NUDO-113688 format. One record per residue (C-alpha): x, y, z; residue in three letters. Coordinates in steps of 0.5 Angstrom, whole numbers, plus 2048, in hexadecimal, padded with zeros to 3 digits. Example, Ala and Ser with C-alpha at 12.3 -4.5 7.8 and 13.67 -1.06 7.14 Angstrom:
! NUDO-113688
8197F7810ALA
81B7FE80ESER
//
This chain:
! NUDO-113688
800800800UNK
8028077FFUNK
80580A805UNK
807811802UNK
803817801UNK
80381B7FAUNK
8018237FAUNK
7F98237FAUNK
7F881C7FDUNK
7F581A803UNK
7F8816809UNK
7F381180AUNK
7F780B80DUNK
7FB807809UNK
7F980A802UNK
7F88107FFUNK
7F28147FFUNK
7EE81B7FEUNK
7F1821802UNK
7EF822809UNK
7EA82880AUNK
7E982C810UNK
7E8833812UNK
7E3836817UNK
7DC839817UNK
7DC83E811UNK
7DF844814UNK
7E184780DUNK
7E484E80BUNK
7E0850805UNK
7E4855801UNK
7E085A7FEUNK
7E685E7FCUNK
7E98587F9UNK
7EF8587FEUNK
7F2853802UNK
7F8855806UNK
7FC858801UNK
7F98547FBUNK
7F48587F7UNK
7F08547F2UNK
7ED8577EBUNK
7EA8557E5UNK
7EB8567DDUNK
7E68537D8UNK
7E88517D1UNK
7E384F7CDUNK
7DF8497D0UNK
7E48477D5UNK
7E684C7DCUNK
7EC84B7DFUNK
7EC84D7E7UNK
7F484D7E9UNK
7F784F7EFUNK
7FB8537F1UNK
7FA8597EEUNK
7F88607F0UNK
7F18607EDUNK
7EF8677F0UNK
7F586B7EEUNK
7F58687E7UNK
7FC8677E8UNK
7FE85F7E6UNK
80485F7EAUNK
8048587EEUNK
8048577F6UNK
8068517F9UNK
80284E7FFUNK
80484F806UNK
80484A80BUNK
80284F810UNK
7FC85180CUNK
7FA84980BUNK
7FB848812UNK
7F784E815UNK
7F184C811UNK
7F2845813UNK
7F184781AUNK
7EA849819UNK
7E8842817UNK
7EB83C813UNK
7E783E80CUNK
7E8844808UNK
7E3847803UNK
7E684B7FDUNK
7E38507F8UNK
7DD84D7F4UNK
7DE84B7EDUNK
7D884D7E9UNK
7D584A7E2UNK
7D084D7DEUNK
7CA84A7DBUNK
7CB8477D4UNK
7C78447CEUNK
7C583C7CFUNK
7CA8387CCUNK
7D083C7CEUNK
7D583C7D3UNK
7D98417D7UNK
7E08407DAUNK
7E48447DFUNK
7EB8427E2UNK
7ED8447E9UNK
7F48447ECUNK
7F78457F2UNK
7FD8447F7UNK
7FD8417FEUNK
802842803UNK
80483D809UNK
7FF83E80EUNK
7F983F80AUNK
7F283D80CUNK
7F083680CUNK
7EB838807UNK
7EB83D801UNK
7E483F7FEUNK
7E38417F7UNK
7DC8447F6UNK
7D98447EFUNK
7D38477EEUNK
7CF8437EAUNK
7C98467E6UNK
7C28437E4UNK
7C283E7DEUNK
7C883A7DFUNK
7C88327DFUNK
7CF8307E0UNK
7D58337E4UNK
7DC8307E2UNK
7E28317E6UNK
7EA8307E5UNK
7F08327E9UNK
7F78317EAUNK
7FC8337EFUNK
8048347F0UNK
80882E7F2UNK
80F8317F4UNK
81482C7F5UNK
81682C7FDUNK
81B829801UNK
81A822804UNK
81682380BUNK
812829809UNK
80B829806UNK
80A82B7FFUNK
80382E7FCUNK
7FD82A7FDUNK
7F682D7FBUNK
7EF82A7FBUNK
7E982D7F8UNK
7E182C7F8UNK
7DB8317F7UNK
7D58337FBUNK
7CF8367F8UNK
7CA83C7F9UNK
7C88397FFUNK
7CE83B803UNK
7D4839806UNK
7D283880DUNK
7D5833811UNK
7D082C810UNK
7CC83180CUNK
7C882F805UNK
7CD832800UNK
7D282C800UNK
7D282A7F8UNK
7D88267F8UNK
7E08257FAUNK
7E58217F7UNK
7EB8237FBUNK
7F18237F7UNK
7EF81D7F3UNK
7ED8207EDUNK
7EF8277E9UNK
7E88287E6UNK
7E08277E8UNK
7DA8287E5UNK
7D38297E8UNK
7CC8297E4UNK
7C58267E6UNK
7C68207E3UNK
7CD81E7E4UNK
7D38207E7UNK
7DA81E7E8UNK
7DB8187EEUNK
7DB81C7F4UNK
7D78217F3UNK
7CF8227F3UNK
7CA8227EDUNK
7C58287EDUNK
7C382E7EAUNK
7C88347EAUNK
7C48397EEUNK
7C58417EDUNK
7C98447F3UNK
7D08447F6UNK
7D483D7F5UNK
7DA83C7F8UNK
7E08387F5UNK
7E48367FBUNK
7EC8357FCUNK
7EE831802UNK
7F6832802UNK
7F882D807UNK
7FF82D806UNK
803834803UNK
80A834802UNK
80F839804UNK
80F83C7FDUNK
80783D7FDUNK
80283A7F9UNK
7FF83D7F2UNK
7F983B7F0UNK
7F483C7EAUNK
7ED83A7EAUNK
7E983A7E3UNK
7E183A7E4UNK
7DD8397DEUNK
7D583A7DEUNK
7D18377D8UNK
7CA83A7D7UNK
7C48367D5UNK
7BE8327D8UNK
7BF82D7DDUNK
7BF8267DBUNK
7BB8207DEUNK
7BD8207E6UNK
7C281A7E8UNK
7BE8157EDUNK
7C28127F2UNK
7C180A7F3UNK
7C28097FBUNK
7C48027FEUNK
7BF7FF802UNK
7C07FF80AUNK
7BF7F880BUNK
7BF7F1808UNK
7B87EE80AUNK
7B87E780DUNK
7BF7E7810UNK
7BF7E7818UNK
7C47E681DUNK
7CB7E481BUNK
7D27E681BUNK
7D37EB814UNK
7D97ED811UNK
7DA7F480EUNK
7DF7F980CUNK
7DD80080EUNK
7E280480BUNK
7E3804803UNK
7E48097FEUNK
7E280A7F7UNK
7E380F7F1UNK
7DE8137F4UNK
7E48167F9UNK
7EB8137F8UNK
7EA80C7F6UNK
7EB8097F0UNK
7E68047F0UNK
7DF8057EEUNK
7D98037F2UNK
7D87FD7EEUNK
7DF7FB7EFUNK
7DF7FC7F7UNK
7D87F87F7UNK
7DB7F27F3UNK
7E17F37F8UNK
7DD7F27FEUNK
7DA7EC7FBUNK
7E07E97FAUNK
7E37EA801UNK
7DC7E6803UNK
7D97EC807UNK
7D27ED809UNK
7D27F4809UNK
7D77FA807UNK
7D6802809UNK
7D8807803UNK
7DD80D807UNK
7DF811801UNK
7E3817804UNK
7DE81D805UNK
7D981C801UNK
7D3818800UNK
7D38187F8UNK
7D38107F8UNK
7CD80F7FCUNK
7C880F7F6UNK
7CD80A7F2UNK
7CC8047F7UNK
7C58027F6UNK
7C67FE7F0UNK
7CC7FA7F3UNK
7C97F87FAUNK
7C57F17FAUNK
7C37EC7FFUNK
7CA7EA7FFUNK
7CD7F0801UNK
7CB7F6805UNK
7CE7FD803UNK
7CD802808UNK
7CF80A807UNK
7D480E80BUNK
7DA81380AUNK
7E181480CUNK
7E181B80FUNK
7E881D80EUNK
7EA823812UNK
7F1827813UNK
7F182381AUNK
7F081C818UNK
7EA818814UNK
7E4814817UNK
7DF810814UNK
7D8812814UNK
7D480B813UNK
7CD809812UNK
7CB81080FUNK
7C581180CUNK
7C6811805UNK
7C8817802UNK
7C981A809UNK
7D081F809UNK
7D482080FUNK
7D982680FUNK
7E0826810UNK
7E282D810UNK
7E582E818UNK
7EB82C81CUNK
7EB829822UNK
7EC830826UNK
7E5831823UNK
7DE82F825UNK
7DC82C81EUNK
7DE825820UNK
7D9824826UNK
7D3828821UNK
7D482381CUNK
7D581D820UNK
7CE81F823UNK
7CB81F81CUNK
7CE81881BUNK
7CB815821UNK
7C4819820UNK
7C3815819UNK
7C580E81DUNK
7CC80E81AUNK
7D380D81EUNK
7D981181EUNK
7E080D81DUNK
7E781081DUNK
7EB80D818UNK
7F280B818UNK
7F480F81EUNK
7FB80F81EUNK
7FC810816UNK
802814815UNK
80081880FUNK
7FF81F810UNK
7F8821813UNK
7F781A814UNK
7F881881BUNK
7F281881FUNK
7F281E824UNK
7EA81F826UNK
7EA81A82CUNK
7E581582DUNK
7DF818831UNK
7DB81882BUNK
7DD811827UNK
7D980B827UNK
7DF807825UNK
7E6807823UNK
7EA80481DUNK
7F0801820UNK
7F27FD81AUNK
7F2800813UNK
7F47FC80DUNK
7FA7F780DUNK
7FD7F7814UNK
8027FD815UNK
80680081BUNK
80080681CUNK
7FB80081DUNK
7FF7FD822UNK
7FF804826UNK
7F8805825UNK
7F67FE828UNK
7FB80082EUNK
7F780782FUNK
7F180382FUNK
7F37FE834UNK
7F5803839UNK
7EE806838UNK
7EB800839UNK
7EE800840UNK
7EC807841UNK
7E5805840UNK
7E67FF845UNK
7E980384AUNK
7E380984AUNK
7DD805848UNK
7DC809842UNK
7DA80883BUNK
7DF804837UNK
7E1805830UNK
7E17FF82BUNK
7E67FD825UNK
7E57FD81EUNK
7E97FB818UNK
7E87FD811UNK
7EC7FC80AUNK
7EC804808UNK
7ED801801UNK
7ED8067FCUNK
7F08027F6UNK
7F37FC7F3UNK
7F77F87F6UNK
7F47FB7FDUNK
7F07F57FFUNK
7E87F6801UNK
7E77F3807UNK
7EE7F380AUNK
7EC7F3810UNK
7E57F3811UNK
7E07F3817UNK
7DC7ED819UNK
7D67F081DUNK
7D17EC821UNK
7CA7EF81FUNK
7C37EE820UNK
7C27EF818UNK
7C57F1812UNK
7C37F8812UNK
7C67FF813UNK
7C380081AUNK
7C57F981DUNK
7CC7F981AUNK
7CE80081DUNK
7CB7FE823UNK
7D07F8823UNK
7D67FC822UNK
7D3801827UNK
7D37FC82CUNK
7DA7F982BUNK
7D67F2828UNK
7DB7F1823UNK
7E27EF821UNK
7E77F081CUNK
7EA7EB817UNK
7EF7EC811UNK
7EB7E780CUNK
7E47E380CUNK
7E97DD80DUNK
7EA7DF814UNK
7E57DD81AUNK
7E57DE821UNK
7E17DC826UNK
7E27DF82DUNK
7DE7DE833UNK
7DF7DE83BUNK
7DB7DA840UNK
7DA7D9847UNK
7D47D684BUNK
7D07D4846UNK
7D07DB843UNK
7D47DD83CUNK
7D67E4838UNK
7D97E5832UNK
7DC7EB82EUNK
7D97F2831UNK
7D67EF836UNK
7D77EF83EUNK
7D77E8842UNK
7D47EB849UNK
7D77E684EUNK
7DA7E7855UNK
7E17E9855UNK
7E47E3857UNK
7E07DE853UNK
7E47DA84EUNK
7E37DC847UNK
7E57D7841UNK
7E77DB83BUNK
7E77D8834UNK
7E97DA82DUNK
7E87D5827UNK
7EC7D7821UNK
7EC7D581AUNK
7F07D8814UNK
7F67DA816UNK
7FC7D5815UNK
8017D581BUNK
7FD7DB81EUNK
7FF7DE825UNK
7F97DE829UNK
7F97E482FUNK
7F57E5835UNK
7F57EC837UNK
7F27EF83DUNK
7F37F6841UNK
7F97F3844UNK
7FC7F183DUNK
7FE7EB839UNK
7FC7E583EUNK
7FC7DF839UNK
7FF7DE832UNK
7FE7D782EUNK
8017D5827UNK
7FC7D2822UNK
7FE7CC81EUNK
7FF7CD816UNK
7F87CB815UNK
7F67D2818UNK
7F17CF81DUNK
7F17CE824UNK
7EE7D082BUNK
7F17D4830UNK
7EE7D4838UNK
7F07D883EUNK
7ED7D8845UNK
7ED7DF848UNK
7E87E384DUNK
7E57EA84DUNK
7EA7EC852UNK
7F07EA84EUNK
7ED7ED847UNK
7E87F2846UNK
7E87F083FUNK
7EB7EB83AUNK
7EC7EC833UNK
7EF7E882DUNK
7F47E9828UNK
7F67E4823UNK
7FD7E681FUNK
8017E381AUNK
8087E181BUNK
80D7E681BUNK
8117E8814UNK
8177E3817UNK
8127DD818UNK
8127DD81FUNK
80B7DF823UNK
80E7E4828UNK
80D7E582FUNK
8097EC82FUNK
80E7ED835UNK
8157EF832UNK
8187F6833UNK
81C7F982EUNK
81C7FB827UNK
8197F5824UNK
8127F5823UNK
80F7EF828UNK
8097ED824UNK
8077EB81DUNK
8017EE819UNK
7FA7EE81BUNK
7F57E8819UNK
7F07E981DUNK
7EE7EE823UNK
7E87EE828UNK
7E47F382CUNK
7E57F1833UNK
7E07ED838UNK
7DF7F083FUNK
7E07EC845UNK
7DC7EE84BUNK
7D77F384DUNK
7D77F984AUNK
//
């Protein structure tokens, strides 16, 4: 899997993705005199094409250039994480014609998270097209190069979580079009209403040399074509009752920064022998209307979004089809709490994704108070997953000590393109039905474990005095009651089975070459507040590892399966 980030790509763990989007509730500077800091804007019309350039002395008639100053942009940024520049106006025109304008500008390091370029759209427009480029100067190793996202809001406005969102492609595309009947993937079809639209730049990396941008906007005039009709997938599969269901809840398509079509993703989920999948394109619900024809009695397809902010990414799972979650805030703002409330109000869940991802703006910094679960394993097993599991385990111990809410674990593939494997890993959820509500309830309550493939099975239970419990449950017995812990494993040749409690690893057993075996252990609630199971592959040198070595050598092999805990004793 790629482990480097190119300008304009996001830091989804283990793959390249759409650039992160961020900002605060819009506290924008509206520049009525077309001036930002020491940068002035003017327009020159030549025939049917208007070019809006920066910098120049628009009001003095002098075309001498100015360079933007860091002080000017920082002063503006301190009033909010977004800037709105002077509007660009288009005149009405005859049906069948088009008009284009070009906007150029320069951003210094310290620029706002979002730069809004207002476009005054007249009546009679049936299509808007936008393309952009930006400078990519060479930078020394270890320094940030330029990377700039793009998207658009329509005449309904740019308010946080408002109604004006019409699409985002991050840094994955250099151009897009919107009309009533069809759009570029990542954007929402619909009429091109009269009013102020906003092309939005998201400069999430600006090199020391600054970032020069060029944005081309073209309007086409004429009546609207037939409107697009979304085909949303059903929210449940009838006749599928209580069972353990397998599903990958972190998947990308061409509607954000993936290279697979929805058809290819659905086919991949079926190849992985999954019962369900959740679509989570970055910062847009544009793919939701494409999944209906691809769902079936053998595959439940749910809708979601990977919300990609400047301070980490999270999964909004089980969104109502077509629902959009805003990402324009940082950890120091209140946006995440507000959006988490909206997700919960609609019945969805919030899951921080790959919290130790090392890419710029990818590491999770919002805390876990509003989370319903945490993605501790993302794609092929790597060191950041090891860190996620260790942090999560510490959180379990804290919950056991305080009696507070505990945070369940999830694992997903975050697959974007070949050769990334859909379903590596995935969740095995104990749900009352194969439905949106039942699956989310199972995940929310930790009734799930994580497998690297459908070949792996784990049957994990505890029992005492005629009582028993399984993953995500509590065995309520006396503190000194003997508890038998049993894990039956299949599908991991020479695998290493580890029992882990709040005290740490307490037992380790190596499976035979067949990959099948049963491990048991006797404990009490006094000794173990909870028990969970890890199944590891052997280390790269073929040894099992003890899990207790100190030093520079990685003590354990890659994960093959990981369960949520079973709690022991009274709550």
